[in-house]
N, C-alpha and C positions, 0 to 999 in steps of 0.2 A: 478451438473447441466449439462445437455447435451448441446452440441455445437449448436448454432443457426446460420442460414444462413444470416439473416438480422441483421443490427446493432441495438442495443438497448441502451437506457439510462434508468437506473432503478431508482426507488424511494429510498430515504434515510430513515434510521431508526436509532434510538438511540441504539437499540440492534439488532444485525444482524439477518435477517430473511432469510430462504432458498428461493431460486428462484429469478428470476429477472423479472421485469415487466417494460415496458417503451415505448419509442417512437423510431421510426427509426431515424438513424443518418447518416449512409453511408454503402455501401455494404461491408460486411466482416469486419466490425469494431464494437466493442462493448465497452461499459463502464458499469461496474458492479454497483450494488447498492452502494451508499456511506454509510459507516458505521462509527459510532463514539460512544464514551463513554463520559459521563460527567466527568469533572475533579474531582478527589477525591483521596482517599488514594491509595497507591500502590496496585496493583493486585498481589496476590500470584500465582506463576506459578502452573499450574495444571500438575503435573508430577506423574507417577506411584511411589509407595513407594520405589521401588528398583532403581529408576533413580537418577542420580546426577544432581542437579540443579546448573547451573553456579553461581560462587560466586557473580557476579554482580546482580543476580536476588534476592539475599537475603541480600545484604549489604546495600541497600538503595541508591546505586550509580549506575550510568550507565557506560557503557563501553566507550572506547576512541572514539574520533571523527574519521570519515573516511577522509583520505587525498584524495586530487584530483588525486593522482597517483594510488590509489587503485580502483577508480571508472572508469567505461568505459566512453568514450566520451558522449554516449547517456544518461547515468545516471547523469553525471555531468551537462549536459544541462537541464535535468529535474529539478535539484536542482536550477540552475541559473534562469530558467524561472519561477519556483514557487516563488522564493524569489523576483524576479522582480514584479510579480503580488502582492505579499504581501507588498512590498515597496510602490507601487502605492496606496495601501489602508491604509497606515500608520501602518502596522504591522512590527514588527522586523523580521529579517531573521531567518530562521530555520537553526540549525547547523546539518550537516550531521553526523549521529551517526552509529557506526559500527554494534551494535547488531540489530538495526532496518533495516540496509542494508542487513544483513545476513538473517533476516526473509523475507524481500521483495524478495531477490534473490531466496531463496528456494521456495517461493510461485510461482514466475513467472516460474521457472524451472519445478515445479510440474505441473502447468497448461499446459505447453508446452509438457512435457513428456507424460501426460495422455490425452491430447486433451480435456480439459474441461475448464470451466470458472465460477468461484465462489469464494466467500471469504472463504469458508470452504475448507480445504485441501482435497486431494484425499482420505486420510484415515479418514476424518470426523473431523479433528482437527479444532477448530474455529480460526478465525484470532487473537482473544485475547490470546488464549493459545499458538498459534504459536509465537507471539511476546514475551510473557513472557518466553517461553522456550528458546528463543534466548538470554535472559538475560536482557531484558528491562522491568522494573517493572511497568511502568505507560503507557500502550498503550492508545493512544488517538483516532485514526481514521485510516481508510484505504480507498484508492481509487485503483481500478484496471481498466485496459483497455487492449484491444487486437485488433490487426489488424492495428493499426496506425504505419506508417513507420518511423516517426521521433518524437523526444522529443517535438518539438514545436507543432506538430499536436496533440499529446497526451495531453499536458497541455491545449491547446486551447479547446479541446473537454471537458476536465474536467471543465474548466472555463465557458463553455456554459450550464453546468448542475448545477442548484441551489444547490443541496446537496453536490456535489463534490467541487464546488466553496466555499461553506461554510467551508468545511474541510481545503482547501488551505488558506482561509482568516481568519481562527480562530486565532486571535492574541495571545491567551493564549497557544497554542501549541508551543513547543520549539525545537523539534528535528524531523529529517526526515531521512528515509532510502528509497532508490530507488533500485528496481530490474528490469532489462530489460534482456529478453532472446529472441534471434532470432533463429528460426528453419526453416526447409524447408517445413513443412506441417502445417495443421491447420490454425490458424490465423497468423502464422509466427512470429509476434512480440507480446510479452506478457509483460505487464508493471504492477508493483505493487509499490504503494506509501504508506509507513507506517509512521504514525505520532506518536509522544509521548508527554505527558504532562511534 
């Protein structure tokens, strides 16, 4: 998806759709379409025949939790603000999960490096395949944003959008990975929030 000058909040869909459509939110700030999958059996990673799939992707278990010492302050704040909103709505907190964080960080870095904004990676990989290739077998949802300078502003923007809010307040989701990348050009701040069942 090409970079857009005005901010947009895009529609949500159960299966990711290309492109983004939506409403203005603020100059040089965007929130991508909120994407989610229904809870169900584990998704098998889509990997080429010659690729090695991480053990966690085939064992039925997930990787270790992310410790606060391995998260940036901004990523830790997104987890805290997200779990505060969930608590206010009666949902249990999400645990920070390493493979989801790896997926989210890679995607934010990919968007920053190639100056684009989409749930699909620069090489066309879907958000579902990106998460499963990171070793998490049950991808649940993804929120993305760009241009917001703080964790608080980013979570606040997601909470103002019905579909993104629905991802954050889905009490059945259990795990979360955050990726924040700051660069000197483009939208400057890129945020990815990956959820797991």
